C-alpha positions in Angstrom: -80.3 40.8 -47.2 -77.4 38.8 -46.6 -76.4 38.7 -42.8 -73.0 40.0 -43.3 -74.3 42.9 -45.3 -77.1 43.4 -42.6 -74.2 44.0 -40.1 -72.0 46.2 -42.3 -75.0 48.4 -43.0 -75.9 49.0 -39.4 -72.4 49.4 -38.3 -71.7 52.1 -41.2 -75.0 54.1 -40.5 -74.4 54.2 -36.9 -70.7 54.9 -36.8 -70.1 58.6 -35.9 -66.5 58.8 -37.5 -67.8 57.6 -40.7 -70.6 59.8 -40.7 -68.6 62.8 -40.4 -65.6 61.9 -42.1 -67.3 60.4 -45.3 -71.1 59.9 -45.1 -71.7 63.8 -44.6 -69.6 64.7 -47.8 -71.2 62.0 -50.0 -74.5 63.2 -49.2 -74.0 66.6 -49.7 -72.3 66.1 -53.0 -75.2 63.9 -54.3 -77.8 66.4 -53.3 -76.0 69.1 -55.4 -75.8 66.9 -58.4 -79.6 66.1 -57.7 -80.6 69.7 -57.7 -78.4 70.3 -60.8 -80.2 67.5 -62.6 -77.3 65.5 -63.4 -77.6 62.8 -60.5 -76.3 59.3 -62.0 -77.5 56.3 -59.7 -74.6 54.1 -60.9 -72.0 56.9 -59.9 -73.8 57.3 -56.9 -73.7 53.5 -56.2 -69.7 53.7 -56.8 -69.3 56.2 -54.1 -71.6 54.4 -51.6 -69.2 51.5 -52.4 -66.2 53.2 -51.4 -68.1 54.1 -48.2 -69.0 50.4 -47.8 -65.4 49.5 -48.1 -64.1 52.0 -45.8 -66.9 50.9 -43.1 -65.9 47.1 -43.8 -62.3 47.9 -43.0 -63.1 49.7 -40.0 -65.4 47.1 -38.5 -62.7 44.4 -39.1 -60.0 46.6 -37.6 -62.3 47.4 -34.6 -63.5 43.9 -33.9 -61.2 41.6 -35.6 -58.0 42.6 -36.1 -56.4 39.5 -37.9 -56.8 38.3 -41.4 -58.0 40.2 -44.2 -60.9 42.8 -44.1 -62.5 41.8 -47.5 -63.0 38.1 -46.4 -65.2 39.0 -43.8 -67.4 41.5 -46.0 -67.1 40.0 -49.6 -67.9 42.3 -52.4 -71.5 41.2 -52.9 -72.0 42.4 -49.2 -70.6 45.6 -49.9 -72.4 46.0 -53.0 -75.6 45.1 -51.4 -74.8 47.8 -48.7 -74.0 50.4 -51.3 -76.9 49.8 -53.4 -79.2 50.2 -50.3 -77.5 53.2 -49.2 -77.7 54.7 -52.7 -81.5 53.8 -53.0 -82.4 54.9 -49.5 -80.5 58.5 -50.3 -82.0 59.1 -53.6 -85.6 58.4 -52.2 -84.8 60.7 -49.4 -83.8 63.4 -51.9 -86.9 62.9 -53.9 -89.0 63.2 -50.8 -87.4 66.5 -49.7 -87.7 67.8 -53.3 -91.6 67.1 -53.4 -92.0 68.5 -49.9 -90.1 71.7 -51.2 -92.2 71.8 -54.2 -95.5 71.4 -52.1 -94.6 73.9 -49.8 -93.6 76.4 -52.3 -97.1 75.8 -54.2 -98.7 76.3 -50.8 -97.0 79.4 -50.2 -98.0 80.9 -53.8 -101.6 79.6 -53.2 -102.0 81.3 -49.8 -100.6 84.6 -51.1 -102.3 84.8 -54.0 -99.2 84.3 -56.5 -100.1 82.8 -59.8 
């Protein structure tokens, strides 16, 4: 992982404003699509790229002030962050679905439901 991508990723996942204003909404939107069975990794990565762009702009405004925000975090770094965020969130949704199915199967077994 590029140093710029790592810095942006850590900033993005730890900023409370970004979480409340954008990340929560992206995650709930993607979870709905996942549950419906229409989840598309490429479209999800596009949403996460917008999130990474906003995080880069906020980071630049907070710490740099001068110059172009996209000079500090180039498109490759932002895409790397978006790909990582998509991969992590998709894996998390798969794990939650597997746990839900396992818990449901355990419930059926415990109560004699076939």
